[in-house]
DSSP file (Angstrom, degrees, kcal/mol; ACC not computed):
  #  RESIDUE AA STRUCTURE BP1 BP2  ACC     N-H-->O    O-->H-N    N-H-->O    O-->H-N    TCO  KAPPA ALPHA  PHI   PSI    X-CA   Y-CA   Z-CA
    1    1 A M              0   0    0      0, 0.0     2,-0.2     0, 0.0    76,-0.1   0.000 360.0 360.0 360.0 141.6    0.5    9.2    2.0
    2    2 A M        -     0   0    0     75,-0.1     2,-0.4    74,-0.1    79,-0.0  -0.492 360.0-131.7 -69.5 131.3   -0.8    5.9    0.8
    3    3 A E        -     0   0    0     -2,-0.2    55,-1.8    26,-0.0     2,-0.4  -0.729  22.5-165.2 -86.5 132.3    1.7    4.0   -1.3
    4    4 A V  E     -A   57   0A   0     -2,-0.4    26,-2.3    24,-0.3     2,-0.4  -0.972   7.0-177.0-121.9 130.2    0.2    2.6   -4.5
    5    5 A T  E     -Ab  56  30A   0     51,-2.8    51,-2.7    -2,-0.4     2,-0.6  -0.992  13.1-157.7-128.8 134.7    1.9   -0.1   -6.7
    6    6 A V  E     -Ab  55  31A   0     24,-3.0    26,-2.3    -2,-0.4     2,-0.5  -0.947  10.6-155.7-110.8 113.6    0.7   -1.4  -10.0
    7    7 A Y  E     +Ab  54  32A   0     47,-3.1    47,-1.8    -2,-0.6    26,-0.2  -0.800  26.5 178.0 -90.0 124.8    2.1   -4.9  -10.7
    8    8 A T  E     - b   0  33A   0     24,-2.9    26,-2.5    -2,-0.5    27,-0.5  -0.650  27.7-147.2-125.1 173.7    2.1   -5.4  -14.5
    9    9 A M    >   -     0   0    0     -2,-0.2     3,-0.9    24,-0.2     6,-0.1  -0.942  42.8 -86.2-134.4 156.4    3.0   -7.7  -17.3
   10   10 A P  T 3  S+     0   0    0      0, 0.0     3,-0.1     0, 0.0     5,-0.0  -0.321 110.6  12.6 -61.9 147.2    4.2   -6.9  -20.9
   11   11 A N  T 3  S+     0   0    0      1,-0.2     2,-0.8     2,-0.1     0, 0.0   0.809  85.7 154.0  57.2  35.5    1.4   -6.3  -23.4
   12   12 A C    <>  -     0   0    0     -3,-0.9     4,-2.1     1,-0.2    -1,-0.2  -0.838  27.8-170.7-100.2 106.4   -1.3   -6.1  -20.7
   13   13 A V  H  > S+     0   0    0     -2,-0.8     4,-2.5     1,-0.2     5,-0.2   0.913  88.0  50.8 -63.4 -44.1   -4.2   -4.0  -21.9
   14   14 A Q  H  > S+     0   0    0      1,-0.2     4,-2.2     2,-0.2    -1,-0.2   0.839 107.8  54.7 -64.8 -31.7   -5.9   -4.0  -18.4
   15   15 A C  H  > S+     0   0    0      2,-0.2     4,-2.5     1,-0.2    -1,-0.2   0.943 109.8  46.0 -63.7 -47.5   -2.6   -2.8  -16.9
   16   16 A E  H  X S+     0   0    0     -4,-2.1     4,-2.5     1,-0.2    -2,-0.2   0.896 112.0  51.3 -63.8 -40.1   -2.4    0.1  -19.3
   17   17 A Q  H  X S+     0   0    0     -4,-2.5     4,-2.3     2,-0.2    -1,-0.2   0.912 110.6  49.0 -62.2 -42.3   -6.1    1.0  -18.7
   18   18 A S  H  X S+     0   0    0     -4,-2.2     4,-2.4     2,-0.2    -2,-0.2   0.929 112.9  46.2 -63.9 -46.0   -5.5    0.9  -14.9
   19   19 A K  H  X S+     0   0    0     -4,-2.5     4,-2.5     1,-0.2    -2,-0.2   0.902 111.6  52.1 -64.6 -40.7   -2.4    3.2  -15.2
   20   20 A R  H  X S+     0   0    0     -4,-2.5     4,-2.3     2,-0.2    -1,-0.2   0.914 109.9  49.3 -61.3 -43.0   -4.2    5.6  -17.5
   21   21 A Y  H  X S+     0   0    0     -4,-2.3     4,-1.5     1,-0.2    -2,-0.2   0.943 111.6  48.1 -62.2 -47.5   -7.1    5.9  -15.1
   22   22 A L  H  <>S+     0   0    0     -4,-2.4     5,-2.7     1,-0.2    -1,-0.2   0.884 110.3  53.3 -61.3 -37.9   -4.8    6.5  -12.2
   23   23 A D  H ><5S+     0   0    0     -4,-2.5     3,-1.5     1,-0.2    -1,-0.2   0.922 107.2  50.3 -61.4 -44.5   -2.9    9.1  -14.3
   24   24 A T  H 3<5S+     0   0    0     -4,-2.3    -1,-0.2     1,-0.3    -2,-0.2   0.801 112.3  47.8 -66.5 -26.5   -6.2   11.0  -15.1
   25   25 A K  T 3<5S-     0   0    0     -4,-1.5    -1,-0.3    -5,-0.2    -2,-0.2   0.333 113.7-120.2 -94.5   6.1   -7.0   11.0  -11.3
   26   26 A Q  T < 5 +     0   0    0     -3,-1.5     2,-0.6     1,-0.2    -3,-0.2   0.847  56.1 157.5  58.6  39.6   -3.5   12.3  -10.4
   27   27 A V      < -     0   0    0     -5,-2.7     2,-0.3    -6,-0.1    -1,-0.2  -0.851  37.0-137.3 -93.8 123.5   -2.7    9.3   -8.3
   28   28 A E        +     0   0    0     -2,-0.6     2,-0.3    49,-0.0   -24,-0.3  -0.630  36.2 159.4 -80.6 138.4    1.0    8.7   -7.9
   29   29 A Y        -     0   0    0     -2,-0.3     2,-0.3   -26,-0.1   -24,-0.2  -0.979  35.6-125.0-153.2 160.0    2.0    5.1   -8.1
   30   30 A S  E     -b    5   0A   0    -26,-2.3   -24,-3.0    -2,-0.3     2,-0.4  -0.818  22.4-139.7-107.5 155.4    5.0    2.9   -8.9
   31   31 A V  E     -b    6   0A   0     -2,-0.3     2,-0.4   -26,-0.2   -24,-0.2  -0.949  15.4-174.2-118.6 132.6    5.0    0.2  -11.5
   32   32 A V  E     -b    7   0A   0    -26,-2.3   -24,-2.9    -2,-0.4     2,-0.8  -0.989  18.3-144.1-128.1 123.2    6.6   -3.2  -11.1
   33   33 A D  E >>  -b    8   0A   0     -2,-0.4     3,-1.7   -26,-0.2     4,-1.0  -0.764   8.6-162.6 -86.1 109.2    6.8   -5.7  -14.0
   34   34 A I  T 34 S+     0   0    0    -26,-2.5     7,-0.2    -2,-0.8    -1,-0.2   0.626  86.2  66.2 -72.5 -10.8    6.3   -9.1  -12.5
   35   35 A S  T 34 S+     0   0    0    -27,-0.5    -1,-0.3     1,-0.2     3,-0.1   0.666 112.8  33.3 -78.8 -14.8    7.8  -10.8  -15.6
   36   36 A E  T <4 S+     0   0    0     -3,-1.7     2,-0.6     1,-0.2    -2,-0.2   0.523 112.5  62.8-113.3 -11.1   11.1   -9.2  -14.7
   37   37 A D     X  -     0   0    0     -4,-1.0     4,-2.3     1,-0.1    -1,-0.2  -0.893  56.3-173.7-124.0 100.8   11.0   -9.2  -10.9
   38   38 A S  H  > S+     0   0    0     -2,-0.6     4,-2.4     1,-0.2     5,-0.1   0.839  86.4  53.4 -66.4 -33.5   10.9  -12.6   -9.3
   39   39 A K  H  > S+     0   0    0      2,-0.2     4,-2.2     1,-0.2    -1,-0.2   0.905 110.2  47.9 -67.3 -39.7   10.4  -11.3   -5.8
   40   40 A A  H  > S+     0   0    0      2,-0.2     4,-2.5     1,-0.2     5,-0.2   0.900 110.7  51.9 -65.7 -40.2    7.4   -9.2   -6.9
   41   41 A Y  H  X S+     0   0    0     -4,-2.3     4,-2.2     1,-0.2     5,-0.2   0.928 110.0  48.6 -61.0 -44.9    6.0  -12.2   -8.7
   42   42 A E  H  X S+     0   0    0     -4,-2.4     4,-1.9     1,-0.2    -1,-0.2   0.891 110.6  52.9 -61.1 -39.6    6.3  -14.3   -5.5
   43   43 A F  H  X S+     0   0    0     -4,-2.2     4,-1.0     2,-0.2    -2,-0.2   0.950 111.3  43.4 -62.1 -50.5    4.6  -11.5   -3.6
   44   44 A V  H  <>S+     0   0    0     -4,-2.5     5,-2.1     1,-0.2     4,-0.3   0.862 113.9  50.7 -69.2 -33.2    1.6  -11.2   -5.8
   45   45 A T  H ><5S+     0   0    0     -4,-2.2     3,-1.1    -5,-0.2    -1,-0.2   0.842 104.5  58.4 -70.8 -29.8    1.2  -15.0   -6.1
   46   46 A S  H 3<5S+     0   0    0     -4,-1.9    -1,-0.2     1,-0.3    -2,-0.2   0.770 102.2  55.1 -67.1 -23.5    1.4  -15.2   -2.3
   47   47 A L  T 3<5S-     0   0    0     -4,-1.0    -1,-0.3    -3,-0.3    -2,-0.2   0.553 126.6-105.6 -81.7  -8.8   -1.7  -12.8   -2.3
   48   48 A G  T < 5S+     0   0    0     -3,-1.1     2,-0.3     1,-0.3    -3,-0.2   0.548  74.6 136.3  99.2   9.3   -3.4  -15.4   -4.5
   49   49 A Y      < +     0   0    0     -5,-2.1    -1,-0.3     1,-0.1    -2,-0.1  -0.692  25.3 170.5 -96.9 144.6   -3.3  -13.6   -7.8
   50   50 A K        +     0   0    0     -2,-0.3     2,-0.3     1,-0.2    -1,-0.1   0.400  63.8  54.3-126.7  -4.2   -2.4  -15.1  -11.1
   51   51 A S  S    S-     0   0    0      2,-0.1    13,-0.2   -42,-0.0    -1,-0.2  -0.984  82.4 -82.6-137.1 148.3   -3.2  -12.3  -13.6
   52   52 A A  S    S+     0   0    0     -2,-0.3   -38,-0.2    11,-0.1    13,-0.2  -0.549  86.7  52.6 -94.2 159.9   -2.2   -8.7  -14.0
   53   53 A P        -     0   0    0      0, 0.0    11,-3.0     0, 0.0     2,-0.5   0.568  58.4-179.3 -78.7 156.3   -2.6   -6.0  -13.1
   54   54 A I  E     -AC   7  63A   0    -47,-1.8   -47,-3.1     9,-0.2     2,-0.5  -0.993  11.7-158.3-116.2 122.8   -2.5   -6.4   -9.4
   55   55 A I  E     -AC   6  62A   0      7,-2.7     7,-1.8    -2,-0.5     2,-0.5  -0.892   7.9-172.3-104.4 126.7   -3.1   -3.1   -7.6
   56   56 A V  E     +AC   5  61A   0    -51,-2.7   -51,-2.8    -2,-0.5     2,-0.4  -0.981   9.0 170.8-120.4 120.8   -1.8   -2.7   -4.1
   57   57 A A  E >   -AC   4  60A   0      3,-3.0     3,-2.2    -2,-0.5     2,-0.3  -0.894  64.8 -57.4-132.6 100.1   -2.8    0.4   -2.2
   58   58 A G  T 3  S-     0   0    0    -55,-1.8   -53,-0.0    -2,-0.4   -56,-0.0  -0.517 120.9 -18.9  64.0-124.5   -1.9    0.4    1.5
   59   59 A N  T 3  S+     0   0    0     -2,-0.3     2,-0.3    -3,-0.1    -1,-0.3   0.430 123.3  90.7 -92.1  -0.5   -3.6   -2.7    2.9
   60   60 A D  E <   +C   57   0A   0     -3,-2.2    -3,-3.0     2,-0.0     2,-0.3  -0.731  50.2 163.8 -98.1 143.7   -6.0   -3.0    0.0
   61   61 A H  E     +C   56   0A   0     -2,-0.3     2,-0.3    -5,-0.2    -5,-0.2  -0.989   6.3 162.2-157.3 152.7   -5.3   -5.1   -3.1
   62   62 A W  E     -C   55   0A   0     -7,-1.8    -7,-2.7    -2,-0.3     2,-0.4  -0.968  28.5-119.0-160.5 169.5   -7.1   -6.6   -6.1
   63   63 A S  E     +C   54   0A   0     -2,-0.3    -9,-0.2    -9,-0.2   -11,-0.1  -0.909  66.0  21.2-118.8 145.5   -6.5   -8.0   -9.6
   64   64 A G  S    S-     0   0    0    -11,-3.0     2,-1.2    -2,-0.4    -9,-0.1  -0.068  99.2 -52.6  93.2 168.1   -7.8   -6.8  -12.9
   65   65 A F        +     0   0    0    -13,-0.2     2,-0.7   -11,-0.0    -1,-0.1  -0.720  62.4 170.8 -81.6  99.7   -9.1   -3.5  -14.3
   66   66 A R    >>  -     0   0    0     -2,-1.2     4,-2.6     1,-0.2     3,-0.6  -0.864  16.6-169.1-118.6  95.3  -11.9   -2.8  -11.7
   67   67 A L  H 3> S+     0   0    0     -2,-0.7     4,-2.8     1,-0.3     5,-0.2   0.852  84.9  53.9 -55.8 -41.6  -13.2    0.6  -12.3
   68   68 A E  H 3> S+     0   0    0      1,-0.2     4,-1.9     2,-0.2    -1,-0.3   0.885 112.2  45.0 -63.8 -37.0  -15.2    0.8   -9.0
   69   69 A R  H <> S+     0   0    0     -3,-0.6     4,-2.4     2,-0.2    -2,-0.2   0.900 113.5  49.6 -71.9 -41.0  -12.1   -0.1   -7.0
   70   70 A L  H  X S+     0   0    0     -4,-2.6     4,-2.7     2,-0.2    -2,-0.2   0.901 110.3  51.3 -63.1 -40.4   -9.9    2.3   -8.9
   71   71 A H  H  X S+     0   0    0     -4,-2.8     4,-2.3    -5,-0.2    -2,-0.2   0.932 111.1  47.3 -62.9 -45.8  -12.5    5.1   -8.4
   72   72 A G  H  X S+     0   0    0     -4,-1.9     4,-2.4     1,-0.2    -2,-0.2   0.893 111.9  51.0 -62.1 -40.5  -12.6    4.4   -4.7
   73   73 A L  H  X S+     0   0    0     -4,-2.4     4,-3.0     2,-0.2     5,-0.2   0.933 109.5  49.7 -61.3 -47.4   -8.8    4.4   -4.5
   74   74 A A  H  X S+     0   0    0     -4,-2.7     4,-2.6     1,-0.2     5,-0.2   0.903 111.2  49.8 -60.4 -42.1   -8.6    7.7   -6.4
   75   75 A D  H  X S+     0   0    0     -4,-2.3     4,-2.0     2,-0.2    -1,-0.2   0.944 114.4  43.5 -61.7 -48.5  -11.1    9.3   -4.0
   76   76 A R  H  X S+     0   0    0     -4,-2.4     4,-2.3     2,-0.2    -2,-0.2   0.913 115.2  49.5 -63.4 -43.2   -9.2    8.0   -0.9
   77   77 A Y  H  X S+     0   0    0     -4,-3.0     4,-2.3     1,-0.2    -2,-0.2   0.944 113.6  44.0 -62.2 -49.7   -5.8    9.0   -2.3
   78   78 A N  H  X S+     0   0    0     -4,-2.6     4,-2.1    -5,-0.2    -1,-0.2   0.821 112.0  53.4 -70.2 -30.4   -6.9   12.5   -3.3
   79   79 A L  H  X S+     0   0    0     -4,-2.0     4,-1.9    -5,-0.2    -1,-0.2   0.928 111.3  46.1 -66.0 -44.8   -8.7   13.1    0.0
   80   80 A A  H  X S+     0   0    0     -4,-2.3     4,-1.5     1,-0.2    -2,-0.2   0.889 112.0  51.9 -63.4 -39.4   -5.5   12.1    1.9
   81   81 A K  H  X S+     0   0    0     -4,-2.3     4,-1.1     1,-0.2    -1,-0.2   0.899 108.6  50.4 -64.2 -41.2   -3.5   14.3   -0.3
   82   82 A A  H  < S+     0   0    0     -4,-2.1     3,-0.2     1,-0.2    -1,-0.2   0.869 107.7  53.5 -65.7 -37.1   -5.8   17.3    0.3
   83   83 A K  H  < S+     0   0    0     -4,-1.9    -1,-0.2     1,-0.2    -2,-0.2   0.827 107.3  52.1 -67.7 -30.4   -5.5   16.8    4.1
   84   84 A E  H  <        0   0    0     -4,-1.5    -1,-0.2     1,-0.2    -2,-0.2   0.764 360.0 360.0 -74.8 -24.8   -1.7   16.9    3.9
   85   85 A A     <        0   0    0     -4,-1.1    -1,-0.2    -3,-0.2    -2,-0.2   0.485 360.0 360.0 -73.2 360.0   -1.7   20.2    2.0
């Protein structure tokens, strides 16, 4: 199964929107607050990102609330989940 991580910051509206979307599409994910985890902060900045959320799904990653990317992720995730069942 594809591992999905949402890197967040406190009071981040786009972070909450992204998590809400993933919840409605039944995508399981972990949440990492980059304001509290210095290694996670170093990781996302090494990818070139400076603003949250940063979504990492397998080898794919992006920053911000990007509905088209979230939709594609949900489709891939749920297709993989169905194949495992």
